[in-house]
N, C-alpha and C positions, 0 to 999 in steps of 0.2 A: 504494500500500500504506500502511495506517495504521501510524504509528510507535507502538510501545508500550514502556513500561518500567515497572518496579516499583521502589519505594523503601521498604524497611522502615525505619522511623524509630524508634529506641530511645533511651531516656534514657541518658546517660553521666555520668561524674564531671566535675568542673570542669576537671581537667587534660586529660581527653579532649576536652572542649569547646574549650579553648584551642588544642589541637593541630589540631582540625578547622577552627577559624577560619583558622589559618595555612595549612592545606592548601587550603582553598577560595580563599584569596587568591592562591595560587600556581598553581592549576590551572584548566583550562577549566570543570570542574564535573562534573555527573552523567552517567552513561552514557545514551546516546541510541539505541543499537542495538535491533533487535527482540528480542534475547536478554534474558531476565530476569536481572538482575545485582544483587548486593548494593550498596546505596546507603550514603551517609554519614548519621550520626546528626543529629537535631535538636540544636542547641547549647544548652547552659545558660549563663546569664550570671552570673558570680560577683557577689555582693553587696558584698563587702569589697574595698577597693583600687580600682585604675583600672577603669572600665567597659569591657568588651569589646564593641565594636559589631559586629553581624553585617553581612555584605556585602550590598550592593544587587544588583539584577538584572544578570546578565552579558549582554554584547552577543551577540545571535544565539542566545540560549538558547531551546530548544523549550518548549512549554507545561508539560510535566511538571517540567522543571527550574525554571521560573519559580515554579510552585506550591510545589515543595519548598523553594526559597529563601525564599519568603514564610513558610512554616511555621517555617523556621529563624529567621527574623527576628521571629517572634512574641514571642520572649523579650526583645527589645530595648525596654525601657520608656523609654529616654532620649528626650527631646523628643517625648513623646506618640507613640511608635512611628513616628518619622519614616522610618526605614529600611524598615520593613514597608510603609508606605504607598506607597513608591516602586515596589512591585510591582503596584500597582493603577492602574486608570484614574483620571483626575483626579476624575471625578464620584463613583466608589466610594470613593476616598480621603477625600473630604470627608464622605461619609455614614457612614463606618465608626466605630462606637463600641466600641473594643476590650474594655472591661471590662463591657459589658452582659451578657455571659455568658461563662464560662470552661469549656471542656471539658478535662478532665484525662484523658490517655490513657496506656496502657501500651505500645502498639505501633501503627504505622500503615503502610499500604501505598498508594503513589501510582501511579496507572496512567492513561495517556492513553486517551481514548475518543473516537474520531472526530477530526475536524479541529480543533474548537474547544471541547472539553470534557475535563476531567480529573476522574477519580474517585478519592476517598480512602476507604479502608476503615479504620476506627478500632476498636481494642480499648479501649473506654471504661471508665475507672475511676470517674469521677464528674463532676458539673457544679457550678458555682457561679453562682447567678443574680445579677441586678443589685443586689440588696440584700445580697449577701455570704453567702447561705445555701448550704451544701454539701449535695448529695445524692449519696451513694455508690451506685454501681450494682453489681448482682450480678456475680460472676465470669462471664466469657464474653459480656458485653454488647458488641455491636458496632453500629456505625453506618456506613452507606454514603452518602457525600455527593458532590455534583457541583459543580464550579466552572466557570463560563463564562469563556472566554478570547477575546481579540480582539487584533488587531494595531494598534499605535499607532506611526506613523512607521517601520513595518517591524519593530517589536519586540513580542513577545508580552507582554500584560498581563492581569491578572484583571479582568473586567468584571462578574462576578455571583457573589455568595456564596450558600451554602445559607441557608435561612431561619433567622434568629436568630443568625447567626454573630457571635461576639465575639473570643475568643482560643482557640487550641488549644495546650495546653502538655503536654509529657511530664511524668510524675510528678516526676522529679528537678528539672526546671525550675520546676514549680509550687511545690515545697517551698522552692526558693531565692527565688522571686519573691513568694510570698504567705505570710501569717502570720495566725493567729487573734487576735482581740481581743474583749472583751465590751462591749456597749452596756448601760448600767446603768439600771434602773428601781428603784422603791421598793415594798416590800411594803405591802399595805393594813394599816393598824393598827400598823405598827412602822417603825423607821428602819433597816431592813435592805435591802441591795441585792439585786435580782433580776437576775442576769446573762443576757444574750442573746448567744450566740456567733455571730460573723460572721468572714468572711475578707476581708483587705485586702491590696492590693499593698504590697510593701516598697519604698517610694519611695527612690531612691538617695541623695538629699540634700535638705536644706531641710525645710519644714514640711508636706510632702505628707501624711504619715500623720496628723498632728495635725488637719489640715483635714478629711481623710476621716472620721476618728472623730467630729469635731464635727458634720459634716453628717449622718452616720448617727444621731447622738444627737438631732438636731433633726427627724428624720423622725417620722411618726406611729407610735404604738405598734403593733407587729406584731399581727395579728389573734388569734393564739393567746394573747396576753397582755392584750388589751383587756378592761377590766373586772376583771382580776385583779391589776393593779399600778397604782401612782400614777406619773404622769409630769408633772413640774413644768414641762416645756417644751411649752406648748400649740401647736396648729396656728397658723401665721402668724408665729411667731418665726423669724428667719433671721439669718445673718451680715451685719453691716454692710458688711464688705469681702469680697474674694474668698477670703481664707485666714485661717489662725490662725497668726500668727508666733510663733516661739520664740526668746527671747533666749538665745544660747549662753553668755553670761557668768553668767546667773542660773538658767537652766533654766526660765524662766517662759513659759508659753504664755498669750497674751492673746486672749480670746474677746470680741469686740465684737458685741453683739446688737442687733437692731432688731425692732420689732413691739409691738403693744398689750400682749401678755402679759408683756413684760419688766418693766413698771411694775406688778407685781402686789403681793400682800401680802408682808410681811417673811418669813412662814413659807414661802411658795412660792419666794421668791428664795433662801432658805437651801437649799431642796431643789435648786434649779438649780445652785448652787455645788457641792453634794455630788455630784450626778449627773455633771456635766461634769468635775469633778476626778477622780472615780473612773475615768472613762473615759479621760481624756487622760493620766493618769499612766502608761498603758501605752505611750505613744509614746516612742521613744528620745530621750533628751536632755531630757525634760520632768520636772521635779521639783516644780513649783508651777503653779498656774493662777490667772489674774486674769480676773474677769468684769466686763465693762463694757457700758454702753449709751450710745451717742453719745460715746464717748471718755472717759466718766466711770465710775469704779469703782462698782459697786453696793454700797451701804452696808448691811451686815448686822452686827449685834452679834456679836462673837467673831471676826470676820474683818477684818483691817486692810487690807492692800493685795493680798494673794494668799493662796491656801490650799494647804498642802502635804499635808495629811492629813485626809480627811473625818471620821475618828474624833474629831478635835479639836472638831468641832461636833456630835457625837453620831450619826454614820452609820457603818455598818460592814458587812462581808460576813457572811453567815451562817456560823456555825461550830457544830460539835457535837463533843464530846469524851466519852470513856468512861474510867472508872477500872477497871472490871472487866467481865467477861463472865459468862455463865451456861452451864455445861455440863449438858446433860440426859442422864441415863442412866436409861432406863425412866421411872419417875415421880418421880425425885429430881433436884433441882437443886443444883449446886455452883458457888461463886464461883471464877472462874479469872482469870489474867492473860492477856488476849487478844493482847497484844503480845509475849509471851514465845514463843520458838520451840517450846517444849515444852508450851505452854498449862498451865503449872503452877498449882497452887492459889493463889488470891489471898491475899496477906498484908496485912492492913489496918494502917494507922497505929495507934499506941497509943490515940489518942483518937477513932478513927473508929467511928461507929455504923453497923453493917451492917443492911441491910434484912431483914425476915422473908421467907422464901421459901416458896411453896406446894408441896405435893405435886401433881403433874400426872398424873392417871390416863392410861393409854396410849390411851384413846379420844379424847384431845384432841391435835390436831396443829397444826403451824404456830404454835408458841408465840411471842408477842411481849410485850415489856415496855416501859413508858414510861422516860424518862430517869432516874428515881429508883429504878427497879426496885421500885416499890410497887404498881403497877397492871399486871395481866397479862391477856392475852386469847389465846384459841385457838379453833379450830373443830373440830367433831366429824369423825371419819374419813369419815362419809357426807356431810359438808359441808352439813348442814342446821340446825346448832345453833351458836350463839355462846356461848362460856364466858368469864366475867369473874371475876377474883379480886382483892380488895383488902382489906387489914386483916384477914386471916384468914377472910374470907367469900367463898365461891364461889357464883355465880349462873349459871343456864343460861337462854338466851334462844332460844326456839323460835319458828318462824313468821315470822322475818325474810325468809327466802328460801331458795333452793337453790343448789347449785354455788358456795357461799361461798368467797371467796378468803382467802388468809392475811391476818389483821387487821394493821393497822399504826398505831402511835401517831405523831402528828406532834409538833412542838414548841410548838403553840399550844393545847394542852388538848383535842385531838381524837383519836378512834379511827376508823379508816377500814376499810371492807371493801366488796367488790363481789360480785355474783352475779346471780341471776335471781329475779324475782317473776312467777309464771306463765310467760308466754313473753317477758316484757319484761326486758332487761338493766337492772341497777340499780347505782348506787353510793350507799352509805350513810355517814352521819357520825354519830358518837356524841359528845356533850359529856361529857367525863370529869369535869367539875366537878359534874355532877348526882349525886344519891345513886345508889349502885350498883343497888339493887333497882328504882329508878324510872327508870333511864336508858332512852332511846328511840333506836333507829336510824332516823334521818330520811333519806329518799331525796332526792337532789339532782336538779335539773332538768338532764337531759342529752338534749336533743331530737335530737342528732345520732347517738345510738346507735340503730342499726336493730334492729327486732324480730328476734329469733333470734340476734343476735350474742352470742358468749360473751366475758365479761370474765374473764380468767384471772389477772391480777395488777394491783394498783393500789398504788402506792408514792409518798408525798408527798416532795417535795424538802426539803432543809434550810432553805430560806427560807419554807416552808409556803405558797407561792403557786403552785407548779406541781406536777404529778404525772406520772409515767410510767404509761401504761395499756397493757396487753397484751390484744389482741383476736384472736379467731379467728372466721372465717366457717365455720359448721358445714356448709354445703353444699360448699364447695370445700376446706375444711381449711386455707386460707391464713391465716397469722398475721401480725400487724402490731404494732410498737411505735410509740407516739406520745406527744408531750407535750401536756398540756392545762393550762389555767390554772384556778385555783380562785377563783371569784367569791364575795365575802363581803358581807353587809349591814353596816350601820353599827355593829352590835354585834360584828362579827367572826365571825358565824355563816356557814358555807358555804351557798350557795344554789344554785349551778349550776357547770357546767364549760364552758369555752370549746371551740369547735371545734378538733380536734386537729391537730398538725403531725407527720407521720410522721418517724421517725428509724430508724437502724440497719437499713436496707432489705436489707442483705446477709445478715442473720440470718433464717433461714427458720423455725426453731422455737425456742421459749424454754421452759426448765424453771424458770428463776428470774431475776428482775431486781430490782435495788435501787440507790438512790442511795448514793454514797460521798463525794462532794463536791458543791457547788452546780453544778458543770459536768461531772460525770462519773458515769456509771452503770457497774455491772458486771452481766454477763449470763452465765448458764449456758445454753448452747443450741448450735445447729448452723447452720453455713453449708453451702452446696452442697459436697458431697464429704466432709463430716465423717462419720465412722463412729461417733463417740461424742460425748456432750455435752461441750462444750469451754468453759472459762472465757474470756470476752472482756471487755476494757476498752472502754467505749463513751463516749469524750469527746463531749459534746453538740456537734453541728455539725462534728465532725472524723471522721477515718478510724477504723473499727473495728480494734482491735488484739487479735489472738489471743494467749492465754497458753498455756503448756505444759499439755496435757491430762492428766488423771488418770483411769485406767480406772474406769468405773462411778461417776463423780461424780454425786451427787444433791443436793448443797447447796453454796451459795456465800455467804459472809458477808464484808462489808466492815467493817474496823475503822479508824476515823479516828485519825490520829496527827499529830505535828508536821510530818512531811514530806508529808502528804496522807492516805494510807490504806495498810493492808495487807489481805491476804485469808486466809480460812480455807476450806478445802474439806473436804467429808465424802463418803466413798465409801459405796456401798450395803452394804459389809461393816462399817460403823461405824468406819472408820479416819479420823482427822482429819489434815489436812495444813496446814502453814503455809508461807508464802512464804520461800524462801531464795535471794536473788538473783532469777534468772529461772526458777528451778525450785521444787520443793516438797520439804519435809522432813516426814517422818511424826512425829507427836507422841503422841497418846493416843487412846483409843477413846471413843465416845459415840454418842448417837442424835440430838443436835441441839446447836447452839450459838446462844445468844441474845445479841445486842448491845443493851443497853438504849437506848431512844430512837432506834434506828437501823433 
């Protein structure tokens, strides 16, 4: 008779994990009868204080218990997963690359199948690939995987993994063992950082994270950013030694580089300092970065021995701020304080000169304004005409295309919109420095957009080098959010968009999406099971976070502030809501809220 047992594996708190370790140490282990019984949880490993080591394989344990113990040991990062490797055959232990891929799961069931096979059914939350990119899976995603087992000196060991196996971690364990960090590139035409979010293990001690961050920074620019950003670290540049040591007394991380690209121009070396410093300052204990080649510090004017702040040599993260917002009621605009809970009227300083505001007839929708609130744009209700207003003059532009999206001003003197020209999807850019009456909407080269695809939203990031694009397949109705890079010519004019990288896959329909920080989007839309449009916070490369819904919400606006951002919601009844902690507070009525330059 084949012996079978199931083991539901669920994340627990650190305290529960510690108790489970003690229990496993004192007992023979998991149930092995034919009756399906409740099993013990996969253990989390606390990051602070002494490291708790998971147990190795128990003498005489059956295959399902060996596999369960192996999954428990996946959280043990000490000594390159030494304990977890003890559950494997010698050959498989040598081949195993734990962080080649991480599967994050909500629940798991272990079941023996036949004499030498164990099956695991996972409720998958997401995966992290070898480059550190996270892909979140829709709720209800499951995987069924088989592990081959064999006897070594009378003891069961794992001899065969599912294809691509790296690590399997319960959500709570993943949150303890991994963290996000940004790899930093530079915008074309400006000294602004363009962040690329990845996940990295929280190494227990030493310089593990600083080394991992440096190695990631030295890799080739990701495809969705190639051509859209500058990278001062060319292919072929590598670390001279195996790691990036951090001096605990000074907080200085020393990066010693080798390769022909290290002895480049002074300007490129300055960019190297900036990129590596911006990235490595995220590692615990690092407050300064020293850049060397062959043991000698790279000499760049303005940098003595090490660099503590890239801003000191002219490089910084993208920021956007607002002094006031615009409340639209029918065709009238009013200046408001968008950070006040009641969205009260804006009170200017005594010497502040306020912008002239247009009247906006109700036939124009999706109103947008540049950062100075001097240039305005909207589209007609039938989405076939663009309206521009500046210095008291309004101009209508017909014939650009149909199904026009909400226009959006970037921070580099451009106005963007998307839509359709005949049956071809298009993205257009308007140079706002041109005379209003003579301005032209120029289509970009986007050869990856399939004919018939609908572009529903297009919003440029604060660094002006990336955009979020919202697509719909008209045949299936499936919607997708993705990041794309903006490729510019030498004069800074956009020419094309890079092939996109999908994000926010758990969101099935989108009513609105916009950037609020260089690494965060907010979305009004629905995931599986949502009955109403719900506001979501979408950190790039991280988990989607649902916010408290408001019945019949139709508009979501982000307001940048010192802490990051706040949000404003509008219902279909014209009621405006502002954030109050984790909930919403009603303020005043209106038809739209415009945040200049956002």
